[in-house]
C-alpha positions in Angstrom: 40.1 15.3 37.8 39.9 13.7 34.7 42.8 11.3 35.6 42.5 8.1 37.6 43.5 7.0 41.2 46.8 8.6 41.3 45.1 11.9 40.8 42.3 13.3 42.8 38.6 12.9 41.4 39.6 13.2 37.8 37.3 13.7 34.8 36.9 10.3 33.7 35.6 12.0 30.4 34.7 10.3 27.2 33.8 12.3 24.3 30.3 13.3 23.0 29.2 11.6 20.1 26.7 9.0 18.4 28.7 6.3 20.0 28.2 7.6 23.6 26.8 5.0 25.9 24.6 6.1 28.9 26.0 4.8 32.2 24.2 2.2 34.2 24.4 1.6 37.9 25.8 -1.8 38.8 23.7 -4.2 40.5 23.9 -5.3 44.3 25.1 -8.8 43.6 27.8 -7.5 41.1 29.0 -4.9 43.6 29.3 -7.4 46.4 30.9 -9.8 44.0 33.5 -7.0 43.0 34.2 -6.6 46.6 35.3 -10.0 46.9 37.2 -9.9 44.0 39.2 -6.8 45.4 40.0 -8.6 48.4 41.2 -11.8 46.6 43.4 -9.6 44.3 45.3 -8.1 47.5 46.8 -11.6 48.1 47.0 -13.2 44.8 49.5 -13.0 42.0 50.3 -10.0 39.8 48.6 -11.5 36.8 45.3 -11.8 38.7 45.7 -8.3 39.9 46.1 -7.1 36.4 43.0 -8.8 35.5 41.1 -7.3 38.3 42.4 -3.8 37.4 41.1 -4.4 33.8 37.7 -5.6 35.2 37.4 -2.6 37.8 38.1 0.0 35.0 35.4 -1.6 32.9 32.9 -1.7 35.7 33.6 1.6 37.0 33.1 3.0 33.3 29.4 2.0 33.6 28.9 3.0 37.1 27.7 6.6 37.6 27.3 5.7 41.3 30.9 5.9 42.1 30.8 2.8 44.2 33.5 1.1 42.3 35.9 3.9 43.1 36.0 2.6 46.5 37.4 -0.5 45.6 41.1 -1.7 45.9 43.1 -1.9 42.4 46.0 -4.2 41.7 47.9 -1.4 39.8 47.6 1.2 42.5 45.2 3.3 40.5 41.7 3.7 40.9 39.3 5.5 38.5 37.5 9.0 39.0 35.4 10.8 36.5 33.5 14.1 36.6 31.1 12.6 33.7 28.7 9.9 34.1 29.5 8.3 30.8 32.6 8.8 28.3 32.5 7.7 24.6 35.3 5.6 23.2 37.6 6.7 20.8 40.0 4.6 18.4 42.7 4.8 15.8 40.1 5.4 13.3 37.9 8.2 15.2 40.3 10.0 17.5 41.3 13.5 16.6 43.1 16.0 18.5 42.8 19.7 17.4 45.5 22.3 18.2 43.9 25.8 17.5 43.6 29.4 19.1 46.5 31.8 18.9 48.6 30.0 16.3 49.4 30.5 12.7 49.0 27.1 11.7 46.0 25.3 13.3 46.0 21.6 12.8 44.0 18.5 13.6 46.1 15.2 14.3 44.9 11.6 14.0 46.3 9.1 16.2 48.5 7.7 13.6 49.9 11.1 12.9 50.7 11.5 16.6 52.5 8.2 17.0 54.6 9.1 13.8 56.1 12.1 15.6 59.4 11.6 17.7 58.2 10.1 21.0 59.8 10.7 24.5 59.7 8.5 27.6 59.4 9.5 31.1 59.5 7.6 34.2 58.0 9.4 37.3 55.9 9.0 40.5 52.3 9.7 39.8 51.1 11.7 42.8 47.4 12.4 43.7 46.6 15.7 45.5 44.6 13.5 48.0 47.9 11.6 49.0 48.3 8.5 47.2 51.2 7.8 44.7 52.2 5.1 42.1 55.9 5.3 42.1 58.0 4.8 38.9 55.2 5.0 36.3 56.5 5.1 32.6 54.4 7.4 30.1 55.6 7.8 26.6 54.3 10.5 23.9 54.9 13.6 22.0 56.3 16.6 23.8 53.5 19.3 24.0 56.2 22.0 23.0 56.7 20.0 19.7 53.0 20.6 18.7 53.0 24.0 19.9 56.3 25.0 17.7 54.7 23.1 14.8 51.3 25.3 15.2 53.4 28.5 15.5 52.4 30.2 18.5 51.6 33.8 18.0 52.9 36.9 19.9 50.8 37.8 22.8 49.9 34.2 23.8 50.7 33.3 27.1 48.7 30.3 28.2 47.5 26.8 26.7 43.8 25.5 27.6 43.1 21.7 27.3 39.7 20.4 26.5 38.6 16.7 26.7 36.1 14.6 24.9 34.2 13.8 27.8 32.8 17.1 27.2 33.3 18.3 30.8 36.8 18.3 32.0 39.2 21.2 31.1 42.7 22.2 32.4 45.3 25.0 31.8 49.2 25.8 31.9 51.0 28.8 31.3 52.9 28.7 27.9 56.3 28.3 29.8 54.9 25.3 31.7 53.3 23.7 28.6 56.9 23.8 26.9 58.7 22.1 29.6 60.5 18.9 28.5 58.3 16.9 31.0 55.0 17.8 29.7 53.7 15.3 27.1 50.7 14.2 25.0 50.9 10.8 26.2 50.0 7.8 24.2 51.5 5.0 26.1 51.5 4.3 30.0 53.0 1.5 31.9 54.6 0.3 28.6 51.6 -0.2 26.7 48.9 1.8 24.7 46.9 4.0 27.0 43.5 2.2 27.7 40.3 4.0 27.7 40.1 3.8 31.6 43.5 5.8 31.7 42.4 8.3 29.4 43.2 6.7 26.0 43.9 7.1 23.0 45.8 10.2 24.3 46.0 12.2 27.4 48.0 15.2 28.7 50.9 14.1 31.2 52.3 17.0 33.2 55.0 14.9 35.2 55.9 17.7 37.9 52.5 18.5 38.8 49.7 16.8 40.8 47.7 14.3 38.4 44.7 16.3 38.2 46.7 18.3 35.6 47.1 15.5 33.3 43.8 15.6 31.9 42.4 12.4 30.4 40.8 11.8 26.9 42.5 14.8 25.4 40.8 16.3 22.5 41.7 19.9 22.1 44.9 22.1 22.6 44.1 25.9 22.4 46.5 28.6 22.8 45.2 31.7 24.7 46.3 35.0 26.1 45.9 34.1 29.7 45.4 30.9 32.0 41.7 29.9 32.3 41.2 28.0 35.3 40.3 24.3 34.8 37.7 22.1 36.1 38.9 21.7 39.4 40.6 25.0 39.6 37.0 26.5 39.5 36.3 24.3 42.6 39.3 25.3 44.8 42.2 23.5 43.6 45.5 25.3 42.9 46.4 26.5 39.3 50.0 25.9 39.6 49.9 22.3 41.1 53.5 21.6 41.6 54.3 18.5 43.4 56.1 19.3 46.7 54.2 22.3 47.6 52.5 20.2 50.6 54.6 17.0 50.7 58.1 18.1 50.4 58.9 16.7 47.2 60.7 18.9 44.2 60.7 17.7 40.6 63.0 19.6 38.3 62.8 20.0 34.7 64.1 16.9 32.3 67.0 17.3 30.0 
């Protein structure tokens, strides 16, 4: 999945481009030292844990071996990727394209997304593999607002999402995409989305398992039918409602 620990193996995707850096395996000494830091973070103050989380995110970003994914993380999140390296985007270079079966295709800058009305949701983040991070705030633009602005054409029935890691994809039905608890998220845990958490912008599908919340979002394409995403092509549920296997039930927000 292109999400982090609260999701299953997310696509840690970063976009393709001239600024893309090739991942390099971390050395044995660095890995062993990181293990020690991980153990220390379990028993130390939240400030040190936040620093550890930032360090692990950075280390995992350059570690195609996947070893850093096995380390504890202060914020309850771990970092997964299906891409060995993800380019970084910022306020100057980030773009989000909305196209497909729409009357008014558009490409948004980060500043334009930030200027739109923002909505805040606080929900548990649930990974299909079982771990959960409770009460996680996300803020961003309702996906339905972007779809309405684009003018969805008659005959459209789904939305496909692509990511600038060049690998990860996801899809929702049009009805699912129009829910009030589906965001193009720009903030998480009351701060701007970091690169490790899918910034500058990611999809956030609150009532579904976190692999549906694609990181490094770069494209929203309206289609006739649902096209299975990266993990659905490998056996995951297309309709990934939380509660199907663990007894929870998330209703639409008002």
